[in-house]
N, C-alpha and C positions, 0 to 999 in steps of 0.2 A: 507608425510602420510595424513596430514590435507587436502592437495589439493585433494588427492586420494579419501577420504571419501566425501568431497564435491561433487567431480564429481560423485560418486555413487549416492548421494542423488538427485542430479539433474537429473540423468538418470532415477531413480526410479520415481521421480515425473512426468517427461515428458511422461512416459509409463502410469501412473495413470490418467494423464489428458485426456487420450483417453477414459477412462471409466466413469470418473466422471460425465458427463452430463447425463448419463442414471442411475448410480448406486450412485450418491452422494458422499460426503466425508464421507466414511463408512469403516468399516472393511471388508465389502463385496468386496468393490473396492481394498482395500489392499491385501486381500487374492488372488483375480483374477490377480492383478497386479504382485504379487509374482509368480504365475503360468507363467504369460507372460515372466517375466525376469528370470526364473529359480531360484528363490530364496525362501527361506522358511520365515515363520513369525518371526522366530528368527533373520534372517538376517535383516528383516524389523525393529525389535526392536533395534538391534545394530545400524542401522542408524538413526532410529527415536525413541529415548528412551521414549519420551513423547506421542508416539502413533499417532493417527490420527491428534491430535492438532498440533504436531510438523510437520506433512506433510502439513497442511493448512498453518501454518506459513512459511514453506519453499516456498509455492507458492507465497506468498506475496514478500518474499525475491527474489525469481526468477523474478518477474516483476520489483522490484526495481533495480535489476542488469541490466535487459534489458533497463530500462529508462535511468540508469546512462551511459550505453554504448552509447546510441544515443546522450545524452547530452554532452558527453566527447568532449571536444575541442570547444564547443560553445563559441563564444566570447560574453561575458555579458556586457563588459565595458560600452557600449552605451545603454543599456537596463534599463528600469525603474524596480524597484523591483517587482511591480505588473506583469510586462510582463515576468520576470523570473520565478515567481511562477506559472503563467498561462501556460506557456510553458512546465514547469515540470509537472504539472498535466495533461495536454493534451497528453504529451509524454507518460506518464504512461498509460492513458486510451488507447492510440493507440497501445501500446504494449500488453495490456490486451484484446484487440477486438477479437483476434482469440479464446479466452478463456472466452468469455462473460457469457456462461452458467456455467462455473466453478466459475467465479467471483460472479454470483448470488447466487450459492449454498454455497459459502464461506461465504457471508453475512449472510445467513440463519444459517449456522453452528455456527458462532461466536455470533450470537443474543441470544443463549441459555444462560440464567444468569450465570451458573458456568463458562462460558467461556469468559465473558465480560471483565474482568480484563485483561486477556492476550491479548484479541482483541484490547485493548486500547494501550497495549505495542507495538503490531505489527504495528498498524497505526502510533504511535509515531515514530517508527524507519523509516517509510516512510517519514513523514513530516520532520524529521531531515535531511534526505538525500536531500530532496527538498531543504530545506534552506541552506544546505551547497553549493548546485549548486548555489543558489541565492547569495552566497558570505557572508552569515550571520556568524559572529564570535562572537557573544554575548555570555558572560559567565555568566551574572547576570540573575535576575529574567526575563528580557525580552527574554531571550533564551526560558523559558519554556512557557511564555505567547504566543510567536510567534508560537511555535510548537503546543500548545494546541488549539490555534484558527484554525491553519491549519488542525488539525484532524477533527475538525467540518466541515470544508470545503470539505475535502476529503470524509467524510462519506456521506454528503448530495449530493454532486455532482456525487458520484458513484451510489447512488439510482436513480438519474435522468437519468444518462447514461444508466443504465440497461434497462430502458424503452424507451430509445429515438431510434427512428426509422427514424429521419428526415435526410435529405441529409447533409452530412458533419458534423453530430452531432450538428446541428444548436441549438437546444434546450439546449443541455448540455453546449455549449460554452456561450450562453447568461446567463444561471444560473450561471456558473462559474464567468463570468465577474462581475456579480452584488454581489455575495458572496465575492469575493476578495475586491471589493470596500467597503463593509461593514466591512469586517475584518481590512482593513487599516484604515477606520475611527475609529474603536474601538481601534486599536492599538495606533493610535495617541492620542486618549484621555486617554488611559492607560499609555502612555509614559509620560504624564504630572503628573501623580500620582506616586510618589516614595514611596517605601515600609515605613510604619511607618508615613507617612505624614497624616495631618489632612484635611479633606474635607471642603471646605469653605461653 
């Protein structure tokens, strides 16, 4: 039953994505998509109890699943951590490329103050899946530090990617490499400071 509901959510999202570039993440899009799918707004509410917010969150999960599918089976044993994270971010952006307008509008949707808290949770989930791919098994405060730092990288890199029209996304790749290096340097510094320790 759960698999069936998820399948229906994905199908509705894919139909909505055809309309989002022109009509945005809005009830107008939802109502039009309901007509396209032969559903009512009550059907939509049953699938997405949180309304349009749930639909936009599902879009992020949709891209996360696509990323995970591409990365499945990749042998990371000989890869540096930075290369694993870079691969995960670039893979997700590649999977998002056909939906670039929808991504741009999703960023605008989540930037509205009442939604920023949930936006953070949605990004956290993406960062968590990337670190899982990278082989991170930390359960202490480092787990939260790593994911929090990656959320910042994801946000900044996506903003650059949205406006990047260079061949092979060269600007995005260069920006991402710099940000990952900055994060790793900060992570190493934070790793030397244990919770409760005094600074010298």
